[in-house]
N, C-alpha and C positions, 0 to 999 in steps of 0.2 A: 857223585852224581857218574854213571858210564859216559862216553865219549861217545858223538855222535858216529854210527854205522854209515858212510856213506852211500855202501851196496846195498842198504837198505830203502835209500832215499827214492823218490822221482827224480827222474832227468832236472836237471836245475832249470827252472824257469815254468816246468810243468806242474799246471792247477792239477789241483787233484779231482776227478771229476766223478759224478755220482749219476751220468745219464747214459753210460756205458751198456747197453741193455746185453751186449753181445757177450760180456764177462758175467753180467749178473744172470744171467738163466742160459749158461754155458752148458750146465749138465740138467735143463729141465727139457721134456722132448715135446714135442708140437702137442700131444696130450696133457701133458702137464700143465701147460699154457693154457690149453681149453678149459680145464676143470678149475684153473684159478681165477679166469675169466669171468667165467659164472658165480660163483664162489663169493667175489668180492661184489660181483653186482647184488648178490642177494643180500651181503651184508649191511653194505651201502643204502639198504631201502630200510631204513627205524623201524619201521611198523613190526617186519618182520621179525627183527631182531630183540623188540621187549616183547611179542606172542610167541616167540620159538621156543623158548627157555619152558614157560609152564606147560604149554602144549606137548613137547616133548617128554617132559617128565609125568606129565599125564598117562600119553600114550604109551609109555614103557612099563607103570604102574598097573595099569589096565592090559599089558601083555599082547599090545600091538606091535608087529616085527618091522621096527622101524631102526633096532641097532645096526644092521646089516646098512641100510642108508646112507646113517651118520656114518662107518665106520669107512665108506667108498667116495666119503666125501670130506666133509670137514675134518673129522677125524685123519684121514688119510693127508691133508693139506697140513697140519697143524700139528702132529703126532709121529712120533718114530715108530710105534707100533705100541701092544701089549704088552709088550716085553723088552729084556733088553738086547735079545736074539735075534728078535723082529727089529730093533733099531740096527742093526750092523749096515744093510744096504744105505740107510742115512744118512751113518757117519762115514763111508765110505764115498759117499757122493760128495759129502761138504769136503772133506780132506782133500778130494781132485781138485777141488779150486782154491785148497789154502786156509779152508776153513773150520775150526775147529768143534768139537761136540761137547756141551753141556750136558749129561745124563741128568732126566729131571721126574724120577717118580711122583706123578701127580696126583696123589691119591691124601685129600684132604677131606677135613669136616668130618670125622667118623668120631666115633663116640665108646668103643668098645675098647678095653686093655689087649684083648687079644690082637684086634687090629690093628693100635699102636706097636703091638713087639713086632708082627708082620712087617709094616711099614719101616720100621728101625731096620729090621734083617734086609730089606731090599735096596733102603739107602745104603747100606755099607755093601751091599753086593753093586752098587755104581761103582764105589769109590775101589773097590778089589778090582775091576774091569777096568777101571782107567788107568791102574798101576803099570807103569810102563810105557803107556801109548801115548806117544804124542799128541795124536789127534783129540786126545780125551783130556784138554789140559785143566778141566776144573769142574767141581761137581756142585750139588747145592740139593738143599731140603728145605720143608715148611714144618715151622716148627709143630703147627695145629695137624700134620701126619703125626707126629706121634705124642700130641697133648691134646687134651680136653677143651675147647673154645672157654666152655664157660667158667675152667677151672681158671684158665689164664687172666679172664676179665674178671676173676674175683681177686687175682693177687694185683693185677693193676690197680682196682678200686682198693686195693689196702684193707678187704673185708679179712675177719676171722676166719682161719679156717679152721675144719673139723680134724681132730686126732687121723680121719681116715682121709681127707683131704691132703692134710699134711704128708701123707704117706704117698698118695697118688703123685704130690707133685717132686716127691725123692724120687718117685720109677721115671720120671720125667726128666730129670735131672740127669739120670744115671742112663739115661739114651741117649740123650745130647752129648754126655761125655763117651760113650762109648763110641758115635760115631764120629765125634772129635778125636779121641784118640787113635781111632782105626788111621784116619785120614792121616794123623802125623805119621804113627808108624809105616805108613806106606807111601809118604811125601806126595798125595795128592791132595791140593786145595779143596776146600769146601765152603761153600756159601750159603749161609742163613738167610732166608728171603724174608721181607718187609711184610707185616701184614694190616690187621686193623688199627686203626689208633689206640683203642682202647684194650690193646691186651700189646701193644708194642715197646711199652718199659721192661716187663717181663723178657720181651725176648731181645731187648739191649742190653739186662743186664746179665744173661745168660749167654751171649755172645760175646760181651767186654770178658767174661768170668774163662770162657774158653781160649780167647785170643792169648790174657794173660798167661796162661798156660802153655801153649803150642806155638806162640808166634814171637817168642825168643828171639830165636836165629834166624827162621824163615817165614815166609810169608803162608800159611797153612788155613786160618778160618778168616771168612770175611761176613759182617755185618751188611743190613741193608738198610740206606740211606733214600727215603721218600721226600723228594724237593718240592714236589707240590704240598709238602704239608710246610708252612712256615716258621716252624722251628727248626726245622732239619738241618737248614747251613750251620744254626748256631753251636747245634748238637755234633755234629763233625767236627766241628773247629775244636769244639771242649775235647771230644775223643780223641784228636790228632796231640792236644795237650797232654791228655793222660799218657799214650802211648809212651811220647818222646821224654815224660818226667818219669815213667817207670819200666820202661827199658823194653820194650817190645815193639812188633809193626802192627800197625792197624791197617786190616783189610778192610776195604769200604766196596761196595756193589753201589753205584748212583742210578737212580732210575728217577726217572718223576714220580710216576704211582699208578696204581690200578683200582683203587676203591673212593674212586673222587664221589659219586652220585650217593653211594651208600652212606661216605661220611657225613655229606652236607643233610641227609635227611634224617642220620641220628641225632646229627648238633640242632635241626630245628624241632623233632620231635620231643626231645629229652630238655631242651632250654638252655643249651651252653654253647659257649662262642666255639663256631666252626676251626678245627686247626688246617681247614684248607686255604692256600693262597687265595686274596681276593680276585684274583683272573690269570691269564696263561700265561701275560709278561712278566709277571711277577715271580712264577715258576722258573718260565725261561731264566729269565736275571740270576736265580738262586742257583740253578742246576747248574749253568756256564760258571758262576763264582766258586762252586763246589769244586768244579773240574781245575779250576783254574788254582785254588788252593791246596788239591791234592798233590799239583803239578808244582808246587813251590814248596812243598816238604817231602820229595818223592822220597827220600832215604828212609822215612818214619813210616808211608804207607803207599801201600800197594792198594790199587782202584780197576773198577769194572766199570767202565761208560756205558752200562746199558741204555741206550737211545736208540730212536728212531726218526729223530730228527737231526736232518742233514747239517744245519746250520750248528749244531752243538758239537757233531763229528767233524765239521771242518776247524773249530776253534781247537778241538785236543789237534786234531794234525800239527797245525800248525804252531801251538804251544809246541810242541814235540820237537820240531826242527828250531825254534826261536830258541829254546834251551839247550839245543845241543844234545838231547837224547834220541837216543837209536827209536828208530821203529820199534823194534821186537824186544827192547825191557822191560823185564820181567813183572814189571809193577803195574805195568799197563794194558789192558784190555779193552779193546771196544765188542760188543753185544749184541746181539737182537733176537728175536724171535724166531724159531725156525715156521714159513711159509709166509714171513713178511720182511718187507726192507730188503731184498737178497741186491738192488742195486748200492746200497750200503755196506752190506757186509763182503761181498764179492769183490768189488771194486778197492776197500782198504785192504782187502786181504793178499788182491792182486799188488798193492803199493806196496808191500811188504809190512803191515802192521799186524798187530796180533788178535787177531777175529776168531770169537767164538759163538756158535748158536744156540739158544736154549732148545732141547729136542725132549719136550716132553712125552712120556708112555705112561701104559696103565691099561688095565679093561675099561671099554670105553665106555661104560656106565658110571665108572669111579674116576673118570677124567672129562666129565659133561661140564662140571661147575667151570672147571679150566677155560673150556672150551667157549663156554658160555659167556665167561668175564672178556676171554679176547675179544669176540665178535661186538660186545657191548661197549667195549672201552676204544676199539677201531671207529664204531662209531661217532663217539665222543673227540675224537683228535678231527680238527678241521685240516680237510684237507686229505687226511691219512691214505681212503678208499680211492678218492679221484687219481691220487698220484699213484696208488699202486695197478689202477687200470689203465692210467696213461704209460705207463712204463709197458706191461702186458703188450698192450695195444702198437705199441711200438715196435716192438720186438718181433711180433707176429706180423707186422707190414716187412720187417728187415728180412725176414724169411719168407718173406713171400706168400704167406698163409692167409 
């Protein structure tokens, strides 16, 4: 374990504050704040969040010109742009507040091999863009960006594959290996996102296979653990034990999760026990226990605490100090999504912690599933929108606007 670096710690006795809106919104113009205020007000209206996605998809399908409206509002707030080049101003803006960027090509749910190959190449381009740029400390991809969802579901269900399907899965594994080997070659860490529970076992197996290959000497590949699942704390602990035994470093991104309503509905429809925790208290307990467990095994696991929960951020910050681990230890990152919880990201970065925000990018129409999921997820988090609005209002008042 590395010794504490006192230069990175807040002055003794100072309590980390997430209420400093001057730091949180330093890089936001008055126009940015006003757009965020009205956007969160709209998201806060649950009925609009529920009917918005189908109406938007219908409007696009029949050719109504609403793409421009989406691009100027929700897309502009939550995304870096349509290309890596478009995202450069966001990278620079985050870096000016000591916050890193995680370029996230947010195209998912496609069906064609040609699209999977194009997505694989674009993911590799994000890795190549990150090489040597400390402002982009991590990269990420979703397996459903390079693989057919139904194929992954067949594998998870242990269904027999046809010859053609076996060949298809070999191409999936080849893409994943190509991404991870390029990340290893360029020394750029890459995270594999979690997805729905009925395809997650296959993702987990592939992620561990990549870690065995590339995490022998340093941390390059991460898997994601959704702690709103009641079995994921145990899976994390088991995987850390495997890493210690087999001599590789486990990469773990810890999140609460993004598919709760879909998971519960599918479990009810198909008559199997829900994989989701019985309540939020259980999720919070397991999340914080996962953070603490990773800290206990910091030599064998590197982790990204992907959370918008202030208490979880505070717990991790306190654990670092209690265990004498420097704030910028390479095995510990805090992470939030672009457009959300700037009070956490920028105040943590200002206090010397490693922080990086997800910066999704891609064609507006292709990124819509990500944007709709963000809006629906936000309304399901008790108090999240109210907290965002309160902080924006506080900063507007501080500026006299």
